[in-house]
C-alpha positions in Angstrom: 186.3 234.6 134.5 190.1 234.1 134.7 189.7 230.3 134.6 187.7 230.5 131.5 190.4 232.9 129.7 193.1 230.5 130.8 191.2 227.4 129.4 190.6 229.1 126.2 194.3 230.2 125.9 195.5 226.7 126.8 193.1 225.3 124.0 194.3 227.8 121.4 197.9 226.9 122.4 197.1 223.4 121.8 195.2 223.5 118.6 197.5 226.2 117.0 200.3 223.7 117.3 202.6 225.8 119.5 205.4 223.7 120.9 204.9 219.8 120.9 201.4 220.1 122.2 200.0 217.6 119.6 203.2 215.3 119.6 201.7 212.4 121.4 198.0 212.9 121.2 195.7 210.4 119.3 193.2 211.2 116.6 190.3 210.6 119.2 192.0 213.0 121.7 192.5 215.6 119.1 188.7 215.3 118.0 187.6 215.6 121.6 189.8 218.7 122.1 188.6 220.1 118.8 185.0 219.7 120.1 185.7 221.2 123.5 187.5 224.2 122.0 184.6 225.1 119.8 182.0 224.4 122.2 183.7 227.1 124.6 184.2 229.4 121.5 180.7 229.1 120.3 178.5 228.1 123.0 175.1 226.8 122.1 176.0 226.0 118.6 174.9 222.3 117.7 177.6 220.1 116.3 175.5 219.4 113.2 175.2 223.1 112.4 178.9 223.3 111.8 178.3 221.8 108.4 177.0 225.3 107.4 180.3 227.0 108.0 180.2 230.6 109.1 176.4 230.6 108.7 176.4 228.4 112.0 177.8 231.3 114.0 176.4 234.5 112.5 172.7 235.0 112.3 173.1 238.0 109.9 175.1 236.1 107.2 172.8 233.1 107.8 169.6 235.1 107.0 171.0 236.0 103.5 172.5 232.6 102.9 169.1 231.0 103.6 167.4 233.3 101.1 170.1 232.2 98.5 169.4 228.6 99.3 165.7 228.9 98.4 166.8 229.1 94.7 170.5 227.6 95.0 172.8 228.7 92.3 174.3 225.2 92.1 170.9 223.4 91.3 171.6 223.3 87.5 175.0 221.9 88.1 173.6 218.9 90.1 171.7 218.1 86.9 174.8 218.6 84.7 176.6 216.2 87.3 173.7 213.5 87.1 174.0 213.7 83.3 177.8 213.0 83.5 177.2 210.0 86.0 174.6 208.4 83.6 176.5 209.1 80.3 178.5 205.9 79.1 182.2 206.0 78.5 183.5 205.2 75.0 183.8 201.6 76.2 180.1 201.5 77.4 180.6 201.7 81.2 179.7 204.4 83.3 181.0 205.8 86.7 178.7 203.4 88.5 181.1 200.7 87.6 183.9 202.4 89.8 181.5 203.2 92.8 179.5 200.1 93.5 176.6 201.3 91.5 175.8 204.4 93.5 176.8 208.0 93.6 176.0 208.4 97.3 179.7 207.6 98.4 180.8 210.8 100.3 181.1 208.8 103.7 183.6 206.5 102.0 186.0 209.3 101.1 188.8 210.2 102.0 190.1 206.8 102.9 193.5 205.1 103.3 194.3 202.6 100.7 196.1 199.6 102.3 197.6 198.3 99.3 198.9 201.5 97.8 199.7 203.1 101.2 198.1 206.6 100.2 195.1 208.6 101.1 192.4 208.4 98.2 190.1 211.4 97.9 186.8 211.3 95.9 188.2 213.7 93.1 191.3 211.5 92.7 189.1 208.4 92.6 186.9 210.0 89.9 190.0 210.5 87.7 191.4 207.1 88.3 187.9 205.6 87.3 188.1 207.9 84.0 191.8 206.6 83.2 190.7 202.9 83.9 188.0 203.4 81.3 190.1 205.0 78.7 189.0 208.7 79.4 191.2 211.7 80.0 191.5 213.0 83.5 189.4 216.0 84.7 191.0 219.1 86.3 190.8 219.1 90.0 189.9 222.6 91.0 187.0 223.6 88.9 185.0 222.7 85.7 183.2 219.5 85.0 184.6 217.6 87.8 182.7 219.9 90.1 179.4 219.1 88.4 180.1 215.4 89.1 181.1 216.1 92.6 177.9 218.3 93.1 175.6 215.3 92.1 177.4 212.9 94.2 177.4 215.1 97.0 173.7 215.8 96.7 173.0 212.1 96.5 175.3 211.7 99.7 173.3 214.4 101.9 172.7 213.0 105.3 175.5 210.6 105.5 177.8 211.2 108.4 181.6 211.8 108.3 183.3 208.7 109.6 187.0 208.9 108.4 189.0 205.7 109.8 192.7 205.4 110.5 193.2 201.8 110.0 197.3 201.5 110.8 200.6 203.1 111.4 200.9 204.3 107.9 197.5 205.9 107.7 198.3 207.6 111.1 201.5 208.9 109.6 199.4 210.5 106.9 196.9 211.8 109.5 199.9 213.4 111.4 201.4 214.9 108.2 197.9 216.6 107.5 197.8 217.7 110.9 201.3 219.2 110.9 200.6 220.9 107.8 197.3 222.5 109.1 199.3 223.9 112.0 202.5 225.1 110.4 203.0 228.6 109.7 203.9 229.7 106.1 203.8 232.7 103.7 204.8 236.3 104.1 202.0 236.8 106.5 203.4 233.8 108.8 199.9 232.2 109.1 198.8 228.8 109.6 195.4 227.3 108.4 194.7 227.4 112.3 195.4 230.9 112.6 192.3 231.9 110.7 189.9 229.0 111.3 190.7 228.0 114.9 192.5 230.8 116.6 190.6 233.8 114.9 187.3 231.8 113.8 184.3 234.2 114.2 186.6 237.5 113.8 186.1 239.8 110.9 188.6 240.2 108.1 187.4 243.3 106.4 183.9 242.3 105.7 184.2 238.7 105.9 183.9 236.5 109.0 186.4 233.7 109.4 184.7 230.3 109.6 185.4 227.7 112.3 187.3 224.7 111.1 184.8 222.2 112.5 182.8 220.9 109.6 184.8 222.5 107.0 185.0 219.4 104.8 181.2 218.7 104.8 179.7 221.0 102.0 181.8 220.4 99.1 181.8 221.2 96.3 181.0 225.0 97.1 179.6 227.7 94.9 181.2 231.0 95.9 179.7 234.2 95.0 183.4 235.4 94.6 184.0 232.5 91.9 180.6 232.7 90.3 180.9 229.0 90.0 181.6 225.9 92.0 185.0 224.8 93.4 186.5 222.0 95.1 188.0 221.8 98.4 191.4 221.8 97.0 190.7 224.9 95.0 190.0 226.5 98.4 193.1 225.2 99.8 195.0 226.8 96.9 193.2 230.1 97.5 194.0 230.1 101.2 197.6 229.7 100.4 197.6 232.7 98.1 195.7 234.8 100.9 198.6 233.9 103.3 201.0 234.9 100.4 202.3 231.5 100.5 203.2 229.5 97.2 199.9 227.7 96.3 200.1 223.8 96.1 198.8 221.9 93.3 195.4 220.2 93.9 195.4 216.7 94.9 199.2 216.2 95.6 200.0 213.9 98.6 200.4 216.6 101.0 197.0 218.1 100.1 195.3 214.8 100.4 196.8 214.3 103.7 195.5 217.6 104.8 192.1 216.7 103.7 192.4 213.4 105.5 193.2 215.2 108.9 190.7 217.9 108.3 187.9 215.4 107.4 188.7 213.2 110.4 188.2 216.4 112.6 184.7 216.6 111.1 183.8 213.0 112.0 180.0 212.8 113.4 178.8 215.8 111.2 176.6 215.1 108.3 177.5 215.9 104.7 175.3 218.6 103.1 177.1 219.5 99.8 177.0 221.0 97.4 176.5 224.3 99.2 176.8 228.2 98.6 179.1 230.5 100.3 179.8 234.2 99.9 
């Protein structure tokens, strides 16, 4: 029993970024540690189940969620997104001209752009497509972009997360995202890992903290709290507010690097967006 406790404490110390534990580890080592930690914390949970967030670890919550998913609230929004995908821009082109003719591209994002030396997320690519075709960019947190993302996510279901880190510059972005994830901030002195690694599965009032593993696979998400779809970066912003820290703007470099790290840590898990959450 003592050995198990010590192993868990050591894993938490590593994953929560205390000291220099992560300084010389590779992404592959990080991913193995990530899997080992959550295997110990939630024994018997299949890797693919983590795409379902907290519903992978709590049966009561899962029963309610499965009932909601029988008539998903985001279904009409997928249809709206399909209409957006097919509607020509003023110049006659469509989104298909930017995404090799298919909306099923979730497994291609985020990626490291070798020429521009930056992380490209799917929402960023959507707005770059719009700008290239003479259209105004969409807001990143909510609204029309979530409809298009919902359709693209739906068409991408079953694709497997497979983020690549091709060079040193990309590695620097990955490490920047990793550092951000484990850095404490705000009046509560919390990090992302405080809730979703160290205290995953614990209750905060009536909510259960979801595990970090698989966190990027179900977006965009329809949250009952929002009454609408929101993007991953909208959730980043909300988490900062809950930590009583200054919320970052969606799609700034720091947040894209954070997404790059967190998505890498879901490598091997299938995409299943859009999804519904409490």
